[in-house]
C-alpha positions as semicolon CSV with decimal commas, in nm:
position;residue;x (nm);y (nm);z (nm)
1;M;6,891;22,383;-10,923
2;F;6,636;22,367;-10,639
3;T;6,780;22,491;-10,298
4;D;6,609;22,441;-9,954
5;D;6,522;22,739;-9,750
6;L;6,659;22,798;-9,437
7;E;6,371;22,633;-9,243
8;D;6,398;22,314;-9,464
9;Y;6,773;22,310;-9,414
10;L;6,720;22,315;-8,997
11;L;6,501;22,025;-9,034
12;I;6,703;21,831;-9,254
13;A;6,978;21,878;-8,997
14;E;6,715;21,807;-8,683
15;T;6,621;21,484;-8,829
16;I;6,981;21,408;-8,914
17;K;7,061;21,477;-8,582
18;S;6,798;21,263;-8,461
19;A;6,979;20,944;-8,605
20;Q;7,033;20,622;-8,469
21;I;7,282;20,416;-8,623
22;N;7,376;20,077;-8,567
23;D;7,593;19,898;-8,809
24;N;7,561;20,077;-9,149
25;T;7,236;20,165;-9,088
26;A;7,075;20,486;-8,983
27;I;6,746;20,549;-8,833
28;A;6,615;20,862;-8,801
29;I;6,256;21,058;-8,698
30;T;6,128;21,371;-8,815
31;P;5,962;21,676;-8,628
32;K;5,582;21,647;-8,665
33;N;5,368;21,755;-8,965
34;I;5,662;21,722;-9,201
35;D;5,671;21,751;-9,551
36;T;5,774;21,415;-9,786
37;V;6,056;21,620;-9,947
38;I;6,205;21,698;-9,607
39;I;6,168;21,314;-9,533
40;A;6,360;21,219;-9,872
41;K;6,623;21,467;-9,842
42;A;6,716;21,369;-9,477
43;A;6,717;21,000;-9,586
44;D;6,959;21,120;-9,876
45;A;7,193;21,317;-9,690
46;L;7,220;21,034;-9,453
47;L;7,315;20,794;-9,695
48;N;7,565;21,052;-9,781
49;I;7,790;21,057;-9,456
50;S;8,044;20,808;-9,457
51;G;8,003;20,461;-9,302
52;I;7,620;20,468;-9,348
53;S;7,498;20,251;-9,647
54;V;7,103;20,184;-9,533
55;S;6,875;20,528;-9,415
56;F;6,518;20,494;-9,313
57;V;6,339;20,835;-9,141
58;L;6,037;20,817;-9,027
59;G;5,788;21,074;-9,041
60;E;5,432;21,179;-8,931
61;I;5,223;21,289;-9,274
62;I;4,900;21,463;-9,220
63;M;4,739;21,499;-9,549
64;I;4,338;21,671;-9,590
65;Y;4,153;21,547;-9,850
66;I;3,841;21,700;-9,945
67;L;3,586;21,575;-10,219
68;V;3,469;21,820;-10,496
69;E;3,100;21,721;-10,444
70;D;3,131;21,769;-10,033
71;L;3,308;22,125;-10,099
72;L;3,015;22,191;-10,301
73;A;2,753;22,105;-10,060
74;I;2,931;22,309;-9,823
75;L;2,970;22,601;-9,999
76;M;2,611;22,589;-10,130
77;F;2,463;22,555;-9,795
78;K;2,670;22,846;-9,686
79;L;2,543;23,036;-9,980
80;S;2,156;22,977;-9,889
């Protein structure tokens, strides 16, 4: 079974703490630059709270994509 380390657990807890609840819906916002797994776990944890049947967790996800050709061009330039 997969387990969370303390930092992940604290991020999930911080996200849950930010939740605004209206009727049976919870909306929470994560700290910046967070892993998508933490977002999913926070949304799931909110659904385990009595009285909440819908949860939305919003987070900023920063992904950096580097094309292989671009990386090779940069390396070749630095080596020459």
